[in-house]
Backbone as a ProteinNet text record, in pm:
[ID]
protein_1_A
[PRIMARY]
MKCPKCNSKETRVSCTEDHGDFTKRYCRCLNCKATFRTTEKYLNIIENPGKVKGSFVLNSYQCKMIKKNKFMLDRNEWAAIYDVSKTTVIKAENWTESEKNKENLK
[TERTIARY]
1341.9	1425.1	1466.3	1593.1	1643.2	1635.5	1611.3	1612.8	1758.3	1788.6	1926.7	1974.6	1881.4	1919.7	1946.9	1854.7	1869.6	1888.4	1890.2	1907.7	1796.2	1682.7	1568.6	1505.7	1456.4	1387.9	1237.8	1191.5	1049.2	1019.9	1007	978.2	853.3	789.5	669.5	679.5	626.1	618.9	492.5	509.6	393.6	340.6	427.8	383.8	475.5	419.1	495.8	463.4	566.9	549.1	616	541.5	596.3	642.2	767.6	823.3	868.7	801.2	835.5	943.9	1071.3	1181.2	1235.3	1176.6	1214.8	1096.9	1106.6	1001.7	1062.3	994.5	1035.6	940.2	997.8	916.7	954.4	854.1	873.8	840.7	934.9	922	936.3	889.6	908.5	943.6	1024.7	1066.2	965.8	924.4	827.8	894.1	1027.1	1097.9	1139.5	1217.2	1270.1	1191.2	1089.2	1001.5	1072.4	1191.6	1263.2	1193	1202.9	1148.3	1265.5	1252.4	1356.5	1294.5	1371	1321.1	1414.1	1356.6	1435.7	1398.7	1493.3	1469.7	1503.6	1410.6	1432.4	1434.3	1546.7	1560.1	1535.9	1460.7	1431.4	1540.4	1584.2	1685.4	1623.2	1662.5	1612.6	1705.7	1822.2	1918	1939.7	1986.7	2019.2	2163.6	2186.4	2321.4	2401.3	2335.3	2403.9	2340.4	2391.8	2330	2353.9	2437.9	2466.3	2599.8	2622.5	2749.5	2752	2870.5	2889.3	2867.2	2801.7	2774.6	2906.2	2913	3033.6	3130.4	3098.8	3188.6	3174	3276.4	3280.7	3288.9	3205.7	3195.2	3261.5	3303	3363.1	3514.5	3575.7	3721.9	3781.3	3915.2	3980.6	3956.9	3950.5	3925.6	3786.1	3687.1	3551.4	3544.2	3614	3615.4	3679.1	3788.3	3854.2	3761.8	3689.1	3595.6	3486.3	3433.6	3328.5	3385.2	3505.6	3566.1	3597	3650	3679.7	3552.1	3454.7	3324.2	3334.9	3420.7	3438.5	3316.7	3224.8	3102.8	2987.7	3014.2	2916.3	2786.5	2799.7	2683.3	2649.5	2521.8	2485.9	2497.5	2478.8	2498.5	2404.5	2281.8	2186.5	2229.5	2285.7	2332	2452.2	2547.2	2660.7	2612.3	2515.3	2462.2	2399.7	2331.3	2269.6	2375.5	2480.9	2587.2	2656.5	2692.2	2766.9	2676.5	2545.5	2448.3	2476.7	2490.5	2513.5	2417	2419.5	2332.4	2395.8	2313.2	2360.5	2461.9	2443.8	2537.1	2676.2	2682.6	2811.1	2880.7	2805.1	2862.4	2918.7	2849.1	2897.5	3028.6	3036.1	3160.4	3272.9	3240.2	3341.7	3394.1	3309.1	3353.1	3455	3439.9	3528.6	3644.5	3648.6	3750.6	3887.7	3990.6	4126.2	4219.6	4336.9	4437.3	4482.2	4484	4526.7	4431.2	4303	4206.4	4233	4277.7	4312.9	4426.9	4525.4	4639.5	4595.9	4500.3	4448.8	4380.6	4303.2	4234.1	4332.8	4445.2	4545.8	4617	4622.2	4688.9	4603.1	4474.5	4383.2	4400.8
-471.1	-358.1	-366.3	-337.7	-346.8	-211.6	-218.5	-99.6	-53.8	75.2	121	124.5	121.5	128.3	-9.5	-105.3	-237.2	-351.5	-322.2	-420.8	-524.9	-495	-586.2	-578.6	-691.2	-693.2	-669.1	-654	-631.2	-481.3	-429.5	-288	-274.4	-159.2	-130.3	10	25.3	157	224.7	344.4	415.1	520.1	573.2	676.7	674.9	699.3	705.8	835.9	909.6	1035.1	1024.6	1053.7	1051.6	1192.6	1207.6	1337.6	1341.4	1273.8	1275.8	1175.9	1217.4	1128.3	1048.3	1065	983.4	967.8	869.4	840.9	837.3	899.4	892.5	799.3	710.4	621	642.1	664.9	680.1	546.5	494.3	359.6	362.6	254	239.4	94.6	76.7	-55.4	-106.5	-231	-289.4	-334.1	-349.2	-393.3	-276.7	-182.1	-74	56.4	56.5	172.5	291.8	272	380	412.1	538.3	579.2	620.6	593	629.8	648.8	710.4	742.8	683.4	634.7	588.7	671.2	683.8	756	663.4	651.6	567.9	658.5	656.7	739.2	652.1	704.5	631.3	659.2	554.2	568.3	545.3	626.4	610.3	524	489.7	408.6	277.6	181.1	52.9	60.5	44.4	54.3	-73.7	-188.6	-315.3	-387.3	-365.3	-425.9	-575.4	-633.2	-775.6	-802.1	-925.6	-963.6	-924.6	-896.6	-865.5	-992.4	-979.4	-1096.3	-1161.9	-1291	-1365.7	-1379.5	-1317.8	-1332	-1473.1	-1518.7	-1655.8	-1654	-1732.9	-1722.4	-1837.1	-1942	-2055.2	-2040.4	-2084.8	-2081	-2205.8	-2209.7	-2319.1	-2455.1	-2459.9	-2587.3	-2640.8	-2553.5	-2596.3	-2646.7	-2578.4	-2622.7	-2760.4	-2784.2	-2915.5	-3024.4	-2995.3	-3093.7	-3129.7	-3029.5	-3054.1	-3132.9	-3095.2	-3161.3	-3308.3	-3338.2	-3477.7	-3557.3	-3497.3	-3557.3	-3696.7	-3709.4	-3841.7	-3886.2	-3794.5	-3829.3	-3864.6	-3860.2	-3896.3	-3815.7	-3685.6	-3597.9	-3540.1	-3513.9	-3449.7	-3298	-3226.9	-3081.3	-3008.1	-3053	-2987.5	-3000.8	-3115.4	-3135.6	-3046.4	-3035.3	-2945.1	-2801.2	-2762.5	-2626.2	-2598.9	-2698	-2681.6	-2673.1	-2752.5	-2752.1	-2616.3	-2561.3	-2435.4	-2312.7	-2333.5	-2224.5	-2136.9	-2203	-2135.5	-2193.8	-2138.6	-2190	-2312.2	-2383.2	-2501.2	-2459.9	-2342	-2290.2	-2270.5	-2222.7	-2203.3	-2337.7	-2441.4	-2575	-2625.2	-2599.3	-2640.4	-2567.4	-2437.5	-2362.5	-2420.5	-2462.8	-2520.1	-2652.4	-2729.1	-2855.6	-2831.9	-2720.1	-2688.7	-2598	-2560.5	-2469.5	-2535.9	-2460.3	-2514.8	-2426.1	-2476.3	-2399	-2276.3	-2284.5	-2169.5	-2051.7	-2079.8	-1973.5	-1907.4	-1986.2	-1931.5	-1831.7	-1867.3	-1778.2	-1650.8	-1659.8	-1540	-1447.8	-1505.8	-1425.3	-1354.7	-1418.3	-1358.2	-1241.7	-1242.1	-1133.5	-1008	-1021.8	-905.3	-814.1
482	512.9	659.1	687.2	824	894.9	1023.3	1107.4	1122.8	1098.7	1112.1	1257.5	1353	1493.7	1553.8	1533.7	1596.9	1496.9	1367.1	1258.9	1251.8	1309.4	1301.9	1162.9	1115	985.8	1001	1122.4	1148	1144.6	1022.1	1001.7	916.7	926.2	846.8	789.2	668.4	605.3	656.4	712.1	766.2	669.2	581.3	487.8	365.6	247.7	123.5	53.4	12.1	-60.5	-195.6	-303.7	-438.3	-473.6	-516	-550.7	-696.1	-783.4	-925.7	-960.4	-948.7	-985.6	-867.6	-748.8	-634.4	-538.7	-448.8	-351.8	-212.2	-117	23.8	96.3	176.2	258.5	404.5	487.4	631	696	771.9	827.7	979.1	1040.8	1185	1214.4	1318	1361.6	1464	1449.7	1542.6	1671.8	1671.7	1792.5	1881.4	1825.9	1909.5	1894.4	1809	1787.4	1722.2	1666.8	1598.3	1466.5	1425	1295.5	1206.8	1077.2	981.7	845.4	755.3	622.7	517.4	408.9	295.1	173.6	81.7	-42.6	-158.2	-251.3	-369.3	-490.8	-563.8	-683.3	-805.8	-901.5	-1023.7	-1126.1	-1194.4	-1297.5	-1433.7	-1530.7	-1666.8	-1751.8	-1698	-1771.8	-1698.3	-1768.9	-1707.7	-1660.6	-1530	-1477.3	-1498.6	-1496.3	-1515	-1633.3	-1753.9	-1871.1	-1882.8	-1796.8	-1802.8	-1868.1	-1902.7	-1961.9	-2108.6	-2157.5	-2297.5	-2378.3	-2490.7	-2573.7	-2613.3	-2596.5	-2629.8	-2513.5	-2398.4	-2283.6	-2226.7	-2159.4	-2111.8	-1960.4	-1891	-1746.3	-1668.8	-1734.9	-1664.7	-1660.1	-1551.4	-1542.6	-1607.7	-1615.6	-1687.5	-1621.3	-1487.5	-1419.1	-1454	-1453.6	-1486.8	-1630.7	-1721.1	-1861.1	-1874.5	-1800.8	-1805.3	-1751.9	-1644.3	-1587.7	-1687.8	-1755.2	-1854.4	-1972.1	-2015.4	-2130.4	-2101.2	-1982.8	-1946.1	-1924.3	-1857.8	-1830.6	-1770.1	-1669.3	-1608.1	-1527.8	-1498.6	-1425.9	-1520.2	-1649.9	-1753	-1740.2	-1722.6	-1711.6	-1848.4	-1871.2	-1997.7	-1982.9	-2092.3	-2094.1	-1998.4	-1988.8	-1898	-1751.6	-1716.5	-1578.8	-1547.5	-1644.3	-1624.2	-1610.1	-1692.1	-1685	-1548.7	-1493	-1361.1	-1251.2	-1262.3	-1160.8	-1154.5	-1270.3	-1273.9	-1289.7	-1294.7	-1306.6	-1429.6	-1543.9	-1671.4	-1774	-1894.1	-1999.3	-2065.8	-2139.1	-2212	-2318.5	-2376.3	-2476.8	-2417.7	-2294.1	-2227.4	-2206.6	-2175.3	-2157.5	-2290.6	-2400.1	-2532.6	-2564	-2529.8	-2550.7	-2465.6	-2344.1	-2255.2	-2310.2	-2376.6	-2435.4	-2546.6	-2617	-2728.8	-2687.4	-2560.3	-2508.8	-2508.2	-2544	-2546.1	-2465.4	-2434.3	-2359.9	-2438.4	-2570.9	-2651.5	-2633.7	-2613.1	-2588.5	-2453.7	-2356.1	-2225	-2241.4	-2323	-2346.2	-2415.1	-2506.9	-2574.9	-2473.9	-2379	-2278.7	-2187.1	-2156.3	-2069.6	-2136.2	-2269.9	-2341.4	-2347.1	-2330.1	-2339	-2221.5
[MASK]
++++++++++++++++++++++++++++++++++++++++++++++++++++++++++++++++++++++++++++++++++++++++++++++++++++++++++

């Protein structure tokens, strides 16, 4: 946590108060000796459920690179390069320009 006064990361929590649906933390900065308070609110719902099932995360250039595979990489290596699952790489191999046009119409 950063100090709001000097932006130092050297801070410590001195006291924590539980208020049911939220928590207050009293902190102090070890550099400038400033004190500040944070409030953490608990959520009962998931705000970011993730990607919709069936959504596609690679752009057309990445799909073309995977499809051409001029570097002779296997699916696991492509997945590591683009930080996606192996299933997404398989979808990219089968991806066509007509699918790109369908996505643009949505």
